N, C-alpha and C positions, 0 to 999 in steps of 0.2 A: 861603623860596621858592627853587625850583631854576631857575636860568637858565643853560643850557649856552652856551658861547661859544668862539670861536677867538681866538687872540692871536698877536702877533709880539713877540719880544724880540731885542735885538741889541746887539753891541758894535761901534759904528761905527768906532772907531779901529783895531781889528784885523780889521774886516770879517767878523765871525762872527754868524750869524743862526739863529733857531729859530722855526718856526711850529708851533703845537700846538693841542690842543683840550682843554677841561675840561668834564666832564659828570657828575661825581659827585653824590651826594645832598647837597642844601643848597648846591651851588656857586653862586657869584655873581661877576660881573665885578670887584667891588670887592676881592675876595680876592687878585687877581693881584699877585704880588710883595709882598704884605702877610702873607698866611697860606699862599699857594700859590706854590711856586717851581719848578713843572714837575716831571715825573717822569723827566726825562732825566738820565742819568748824565753825559753830555757837558756839559750845562749846569752841573751841579753842579761838575764839575772846572774848567770855565772860570771860574766864579764865584770859586773859591778862588784862582786865579792872577791874575785881572784885576778882581776886585771886581764890584759890581752892574752890570747893563747900563745904557746910557744911553738905550736905546730900549725902551719898554714900552708896547705898544698893544693895546687890545681891537679886533679887526678886525670881528667880527660876533657877534651874539647870536641865540639860537634858542629856539623854544618846546618843542622835544623833543630827546632824545638822538640819535635816528637822523639827523635832519637835520644836526646838528652833526658827527657822524662822517662822513657823506657829503661834507660841504663840505670838511673837512680833507683827505680823500683826494683830492678833486678839485683842491684847491690844490696839494698836494704833487706830484701827477702833472703838473700844468700847469707847475710850476716846475722839474721834473726834478731834484729836490734830490740824488738819489743820484749824479748826474754832476758835482756842483759841490762842491768841498771847503770853500767858505765857508758852506755850510749844515750845521748840526749834526745835522739830520735826515738820516740816511744809509740809511734802509730802502728796499729795492727791492721789498718785498712789503708794500704798505700795509695797516695793521692792520685796517681796516674795509671793505675792498673788497668783501667778501662779505655786507655787512650787508643787502643787498636780495635775496640769493640763498640764504638758509639753507634747506637741503632739508627740514628738519623744522619750519619756522616754522608755528605754528598747529596742529600735529598733536598728537594724543594716542594712547595705545595703543588707545583705543576707536574712533578714526576712521582710523587708519593701519595697514594690514596689515604694512608694513615694520617700524614701531616695535614692533608686537606680536610679530613673529617674532624681532626682536633680543632683546626682553625674555625670551621663552620660551627661546631658545637659551642665553642667559647663565645663567638660573636652572637649566636642565636640566644644564648643564655643572657648575655648583657642587654641585648635589644629587648628581650621580654621583660627584664627587670625595669628598664627605663619606661617601657609602655605601661607597666603596672604602677608607675608613679614614683619609682625609686630616685632619690636624690642623695648625693654624697653628703654626710653630716659635716664634712670639713670644707665643702665648697664655699668659696668667698671668705673664709676665715683666715685671719693672719695670726700666726703664733706670737705670743707675747715674748718680750725680751727675756723675761725670767725663765720661760719654758725653753727658749733656745740656749740660754746659758747653762741651764741644768742638763739639757740633753747633750750639749757640747762636752761638758765635764765628764759625763757618763761614758761617752764614746772615747774620749782621750784616755781615761783611766783603763778602759777595756783594752785598748790597743797598746798602752804603754804602762803596764803595772809597775815598772821600775821607778816611775817618777816619785821623787821624795817630797810630795806635797800632800797635806792632809785635807785641804779644801781647795775649791776652785779659786777663791779670792787669793789664797796664798800663791797659787800658780800665776795668777794675773799680776800680783804685786812683784813677783820675781821677774816676769817678762818686762814690766815697766822699768824696774831697777836696772836691768841689764841694758835695755834700750837707751836709758838715760846716760849710760856709760859710753854710748857711741857704737854699740854693737848692732849689726843688722839682724833681721829676723832669721835668716838662714844660719848665721853664726850662733845665735841663741839656740836654735833648733839643734845644731850639731853639738853644742856644749851639753845639751840634755840627752844626747844619744838617741835623738829621734831620727826618723828616716830623712833622706835628702830632700824629699818633697813636702816637708812639714812646715816650710816657711809661712804658708798661708794660715796654718794653725796658730802660730805665734802672732801673726798680724791680726787675726781675729781677737785674740786676748787683749792686744793693745787697743783695739777698737772698743772692746767692752769697757776699757778704762777711760774712754773718751779721747784717745789719741788718733788723729787722722794720719796714718802712716803713708808717706809718699816715697817713691823711689829716689834715693839720693846716696851720696857717698858717705859711709860711716868710717870711723877710724880704722876698723878692721879691713875694710875694702881699700882704703888709702894705703895702709901699711902693706897690704898684699901686693899692690901695684908698685909702691915705692918703699921698700924696706928701710931706707935711710931717711924717711920723713922725720923732720925735726921734733914732732910731737908724738909721744907714744901713748897718751891717754886723752880722753875726750875733754876733761876739765881744762888742761893746759891749752889745748887747741881752741876751745870756746873762749877762754880768757884772752888769748892773743887776738882773736877775731874781734871781740868786743872792744878791746883797747884800740885797735886800728880803726874801728868804726867811730869811736869817740874822738880820735885824732883827725877826723874829717875824710878818711879814705872811703871810697865806695866799695860795695860788695864785690863788684866785678874786678876792681883793682886788687883787692885782698886775695880773691880766688886766683888771679893771674900770677901774683907774686909767690903763692904757695904751690901753684900748678895743680890745683884741685878744682872741682866743679863749683859753679855758682850756687847750686842747691846745697852743697856741703857747708859753705860759709853761711848761707841764709839760715840753715838749720841750727848752726852753732851760735848764731846771734839772736835767736828768737826766744830767749829766756827759757831754755830747755824745753823745746818742743811745745810751743804755744799751740793751743787747740786749733787755730786757724791755719797752721802751717801746712 
Protein backbone atom coordinates (compact mmCIF):
# COMPACT_ATOMS: atom_id res chain seq x y z
CA UNK A 1 0.00 0.00 0.00
CA UNK A 2 1.30 3.43 -1.00
CA UNK A 3 1.26 6.04 1.83
CA UNK A 4 3.01 9.32 0.86
CA UNK A 5 4.41 11.28 3.78
CA UNK A 6 6.54 14.23 4.80
CA UNK A 7 9.29 13.88 7.36
CA UNK A 8 11.88 15.75 9.39
CA UNK A 9 15.37 14.50 10.19
CA UNK A 10 18.04 16.39 12.08
CA UNK A 11 21.36 16.41 13.87
CA UNK A 12 20.55 18.50 16.93
CA UNK A 13 24.16 18.68 18.16
CA UNK A 14 25.33 20.45 15.01
CA UNK A 15 21.94 22.09 14.31
CA UNK A 16 21.44 20.63 10.82
CA UNK A 17 17.95 19.75 9.57
CA UNK A 18 16.18 18.39 6.51
CA UNK A 19 12.47 18.41 5.65
CA UNK A 20 11.43 16.12 2.82
CA UNK A 21 8.65 14.20 1.11
CA UNK A 22 8.38 10.55 0.10
CA UNK A 23 5.81 9.49 -2.50
CA UNK A 24 7.27 6.64 -4.57
CA UNK A 25 5.41 3.43 -5.40
CA UNK A 26 4.90 1.19 -2.33
CA UNK A 27 6.37 3.85 0.01
CA UNK A 28 5.36 3.66 3.68
CA UNK A 29 6.32 5.72 6.76
CA UNK A 30 7.92 2.66 8.44
CA UNK A 31 10.62 2.71 5.73
CA UNK A 32 12.10 6.03 6.90
CA UNK A 33 15.73 5.53 7.93
CA UNK A 34 15.24 1.76 7.63
CA UNK A 35 15.12 1.33 3.87
CA UNK A 36 14.83 4.97 2.80
CA UNK A 37 17.55 7.48 3.70
CA UNK A 38 16.32 10.48 1.64
CA UNK A 39 17.46 11.42 -1.86
CA UNK A 40 19.51 14.40 -0.64
CA UNK A 41 23.26 14.36 -1.36
CA UNK A 42 23.77 16.84 1.49
CA UNK A 43 22.11 14.38 3.90
CA UNK A 44 24.29 11.53 2.63
CA UNK A 45 27.47 13.56 3.13
CA UNK A 46 26.47 14.70 6.62
CA UNK A 47 25.61 11.13 7.58
CA UNK A 48 29.11 10.02 6.57
CA UNK A 49 30.76 12.61 8.81
CA UNK A 50 28.32 12.75 11.75
CA UNK A 51 26.57 9.38 11.73
CA UNK A 52 22.81 8.84 11.83
CA UNK A 53 20.54 11.74 12.85
CA UNK A 54 19.15 11.81 16.39
CA UNK A 55 15.84 13.28 15.21
CA UNK A 56 13.76 11.17 12.80
CA UNK A 57 10.08 12.15 12.62
CA UNK A 58 7.12 11.46 10.35
CA UNK A 59 5.39 14.85 10.20
CA UNK A 60 2.33 14.08 8.11
CA UNK A 61 0.82 11.31 5.95
CA UNK A 62 -1.34 11.72 2.83
CA UNK A 63 -3.76 9.76 0.69
CA UNK A 64 -2.29 10.91 -2.62
CA UNK A 65 0.99 12.11 -4.12
CA UNK A 66 -0.13 15.62 -5.11
CA UNK A 67 -1.20 16.58 -1.62
CA UNK A 68 2.16 15.40 -0.25
CA UNK A 69 4.07 17.44 -2.84
CA UNK A 70 1.97 20.55 -2.20
CA UNK A 71 2.46 20.30 1.54
CA UNK A 72 6.26 19.96 1.29
CA UNK A 73 6.46 23.08 -0.91
CA UNK A 74 4.21 24.96 1.51
CA UNK A 75 6.38 24.05 4.51
CA UNK A 76 9.69 24.84 2.76
CA UNK A 77 8.35 28.22 1.64
CA UNK A 78 7.06 28.99 5.14
CA UNK A 79 10.40 28.08 6.73
CA UNK A 80 12.38 30.04 4.09
CA UNK A 81 14.98 27.31 4.13
CA UNK A 82 17.07 28.85 1.35
CA UNK A 83 17.91 31.78 3.66
CA UNK A 84 19.07 29.65 6.60
CA UNK A 85 22.26 27.65 6.46
CA UNK A 86 21.17 25.19 9.16
CA UNK A 87 18.65 23.72 6.68
CA UNK A 88 20.09 21.16 4.29
CA UNK A 89 17.24 22.04 1.88
CA UNK A 90 18.73 24.93 -0.06
CA UNK A 91 16.47 25.09 -3.12
CA UNK A 92 15.03 28.48 -3.99
CA UNK A 93 12.80 27.00 -6.71
CA UNK A 94 10.65 24.43 -4.99
CA UNK A 95 10.32 21.25 -7.01
CA UNK A 96 6.55 20.91 -6.98
CA UNK A 97 5.38 24.52 -7.02
CA UNK A 98 3.74 24.02 -10.42
CA UNK A 99 1.97 20.81 -9.46
CA UNK A 100 -1.41 22.58 -9.67
CA UNK A 101 -0.58 24.63 -12.74
CA UNK A 102 0.58 22.18 -15.41
CA UNK A 103 -0.56 23.69 -18.72
CA UNK A 104 -1.16 20.29 -20.34
CA UNK A 105 -2.79 18.46 -17.42
CA UNK A 106 -5.70 16.35 -18.65
CA UNK A 107 -5.06 17.26 -22.29
CA UNK A 108 -4.60 14.87 -25.21
CA UNK A 109 -3.82 15.43 -28.88
CA UNK A 110 -7.50 14.83 -29.60
CA UNK A 111 -8.74 17.51 -27.17
CA UNK A 112 -5.96 20.11 -27.33
CA UNK A 113 -5.17 22.14 -30.46
CA UNK A 114 -1.82 23.18 -28.96
CA UNK A 115 -0.67 19.60 -28.27
CA UNK A 116 -1.79 18.53 -31.74
CA UNK A 117 0.18 21.37 -33.37
CA UNK A 118 3.31 20.51 -31.34
CA UNK A 119 3.09 16.86 -32.39
CA UNK A 120 2.59 17.76 -36.05
CA UNK A 121 5.46 20.28 -36.10
CA UNK A 122 7.93 17.79 -34.55
CA UNK A 123 6.86 14.96 -36.86
CA UNK A 124 7.04 17.22 -39.93
CA UNK A 125 10.51 18.46 -39.03
CA UNK A 126 11.89 14.94 -38.61
CA UNK A 127 10.28 13.67 -41.80
CA UNK A 128 11.79 16.58 -43.71
CA UNK A 129 15.27 15.84 -42.30
CA UNK A 130 14.98 12.19 -43.31
CA UNK A 131 13.79 13.11 -46.81
CA UNK A 132 16.83 15.39 -47.11
CA UNK A 133 19.09 12.40 -46.46
CA UNK A 134 19.68 12.74 -42.74
CA UNK A 135 21.07 9.64 -41.03
CA UNK A 136 21.95 9.33 -37.38
CA UNK A 137 25.76 9.21 -36.94
CA UNK A 138 25.35 6.57 -34.20
CA UNK A 139 23.05 4.25 -36.15
CA UNK A 140 24.44 0.72 -36.25
CA UNK A 141 27.38 1.59 -34.00
CA UNK A 142 28.12 -0.36 -30.84
CA UNK A 143 29.77 1.48 -27.99
CA UNK A 144 33.08 0.04 -26.90
CA UNK A 145 33.53 -1.56 -23.49
CA UNK A 146 35.98 1.22 -22.58
CA UNK A 147 33.39 3.88 -23.39
CA UNK A 148 30.69 2.07 -21.41
CA UNK A 149 32.97 1.62 -18.40
CA UNK A 150 34.04 5.27 -18.43
CA UNK A 151 30.45 6.49 -18.80
CA UNK A 152 29.33 4.11 -16.05
CA UNK A 153 31.92 5.52 -13.64
CA UNK A 154 30.95 9.12 -14.47
CA UNK A 155 27.29 8.40 -13.73
CA UNK A 156 28.12 6.49 -10.53
CA UNK A 157 30.25 9.32 -9.13
CA UNK A 158 27.68 11.91 -10.17
CA UNK A 159 24.91 10.15 -8.28
CA UNK A 160 27.05 9.00 -5.34
CA UNK A 161 29.76 11.58 -4.58
CA UNK A 162 30.28 10.02 -1.13
CA UNK A 163 31.91 6.87 -2.55
CA UNK A 164 35.49 6.61 -1.18
CA UNK A 165 37.10 5.44 -4.43
CA UNK A 166 39.59 7.38 -6.53
CA UNK A 167 39.14 5.34 -9.70
CA UNK A 168 36.70 3.02 -11.38
CA UNK A 169 39.12 0.09 -11.07
CA UNK A 170 39.37 0.67 -7.33
CA UNK A 171 35.56 0.47 -7.11
CA UNK A 172 35.50 -2.72 -9.20
CA UNK A 173 38.22 -4.31 -7.04
CA UNK A 174 36.25 -3.51 -3.90
CA UNK A 175 33.06 -5.09 -5.31
CA UNK A 176 34.98 -8.24 -6.31
CA UNK A 177 36.64 -8.47 -2.89
CA UNK A 178 33.31 -8.19 -1.06
CA UNK A 179 31.62 -10.62 -3.44
CA UNK A 180 34.36 -13.17 -2.79
CA UNK A 181 33.53 -12.93 0.91
CA UNK A 182 30.10 -14.29 0.09
CA UNK A 183 28.17 -11.01 0.12
CA UNK A 184 25.36 -10.49 -2.36
CA UNK A 185 25.15 -7.51 -4.71
CA UNK A 186 22.34 -5.89 -2.68
CA UNK A 187 24.34 -6.29 0.55
CA UNK A 188 27.41 -4.69 -1.06
CA UNK A 189 25.20 -1.86 -2.29
CA UNK A 190 23.73 -1.32 1.20
CA UNK A 191 27.20 -1.31 2.80
CA UNK A 192 28.19 1.51 0.45
CA UNK A 193 25.07 3.48 1.37
CA UNK A 194 23.70 3.24 -2.15
CA UNK A 195 20.00 3.17 -2.93
CA UNK A 196 18.06 -0.06 -2.49
CA UNK A 197 17.80 -0.47 -6.24
CA UNK A 198 21.57 -0.32 -6.88
CA UNK A 199 22.14 -4.08 -6.92
CA UNK A 200 22.35 -4.03 -10.72
CA UNK A 201 25.09 -1.39 -10.49
CA UNK A 202 27.22 -3.73 -8.36
CA UNK A 203 26.41 -6.64 -10.66
CA UNK A 204 27.66 -4.60 -13.63
CA UNK A 205 30.99 -3.89 -11.87
CA UNK A 206 31.44 -7.63 -11.26
CA UNK A 207 30.71 -8.30 -14.92
CA UNK A 208 33.39 -5.76 -15.87
CA UNK A 209 35.78 -7.90 -13.79
CA UNK A 210 34.77 -11.01 -15.74
CA UNK A 211 32.47 -12.52 -13.12
CA UNK A 212 29.20 -13.99 -14.39
CA UNK A 213 26.95 -13.30 -11.43
CA UNK A 214 24.05 -15.70 -11.05
CA UNK A 215 21.21 -15.64 -8.51
CA UNK A 216 22.16 -17.86 -5.56
CA UNK A 217 22.37 -17.87 -1.79
CA UNK A 218 25.28 -15.97 -0.32
CA UNK A 219 26.33 -16.15 3.33
CA UNK A 220 24.48 -12.90 4.08
CA UNK A 221 21.24 -14.35 2.67
CA UNK A 222 21.70 -17.66 4.47
CA UNK A 223 22.35 -15.94 7.81
CA UNK A 224 19.34 -13.71 7.31
CA UNK A 225 17.17 -16.80 6.88
CA UNK A 226 19.01 -18.91 9.48
CA UNK A 227 20.75 -16.76 12.13
CA UNK A 228 22.05 -19.93 13.84
CA UNK A 229 23.77 -21.22 10.69
CA UNK A 230 27.01 -22.97 11.74
CA UNK A 231 29.22 -20.92 9.38
CA UNK A 232 29.51 -17.15 9.82
CA UNK A 233 31.96 -16.40 6.99
CA UNK A 234 32.35 -17.53 3.42
CA UNK A 235 35.81 -19.10 3.81
CA UNK A 236 34.72 -21.63 6.44
CA UNK A 237 31.56 -22.44 4.49
CA UNK A 238 33.53 -22.97 1.28
CA UNK A 239 36.19 -25.08 3.03
CA UNK A 240 33.56 -27.35 4.58
CA UNK A 241 31.78 -27.86 1.23
CA UNK A 242 35.08 -28.64 -0.53
CA UNK A 243 36.05 -31.17 2.16
CA UNK A 244 32.67 -32.88 1.92
CA UNK A 245 33.03 -33.02 -1.86
CA UNK A 246 36.48 -34.61 -1.54
CA UNK A 247 34.98 -37.20 0.83
CA UNK A 248 32.68 -38.35 -1.94
CA UNK A 249 29.48 -36.51 -1.08
CA UNK A 250 27.38 -35.04 -3.85
CA UNK A 251 26.48 -31.36 -4.05
CA UNK A 252 22.80 -32.14 -3.52
CA UNK A 253 23.55 -34.12 -0.34
CA UNK A 254 25.78 -31.34 1.04
CA UNK A 255 23.07 -28.76 0.35
CA UNK A 256 20.42 -30.96 1.99
CA UNK A 257 22.53 -31.53 5.12
CA UNK A 258 23.07 -27.77 5.55
CA UNK A 259 19.53 -26.81 4.50
CA UNK A 260 20.81 -24.43 1.81
CA UNK A 261 20.31 -24.29 -1.94
CA UNK A 262 22.20 -26.40 -4.46
CA UNK A 263 23.46 -23.22 -6.13
CA UNK A 264 24.94 -22.00 -2.82
CA UNK A 265 27.04 -25.15 -2.49
CA UNK A 266 27.97 -25.13 -6.16
CA UNK A 267 29.18 -21.55 -5.84
CA UNK A 268 31.23 -22.38 -2.73
CA UNK A 269 32.97 -25.32 -4.42
CA UNK A 270 33.83 -23.68 -7.74
CA UNK A 271 37.21 -22.31 -6.70
CA UNK A 272 35.88 -18.90 -5.72
CA UNK A 273 33.55 -17.94 -8.47
CA UNK A 274 34.87 -19.70 -11.52
CA UNK A 275 34.12 -17.61 -14.61
CA UNK A 276 31.82 -20.31 -15.96
CA UNK A 277 29.72 -20.49 -12.82
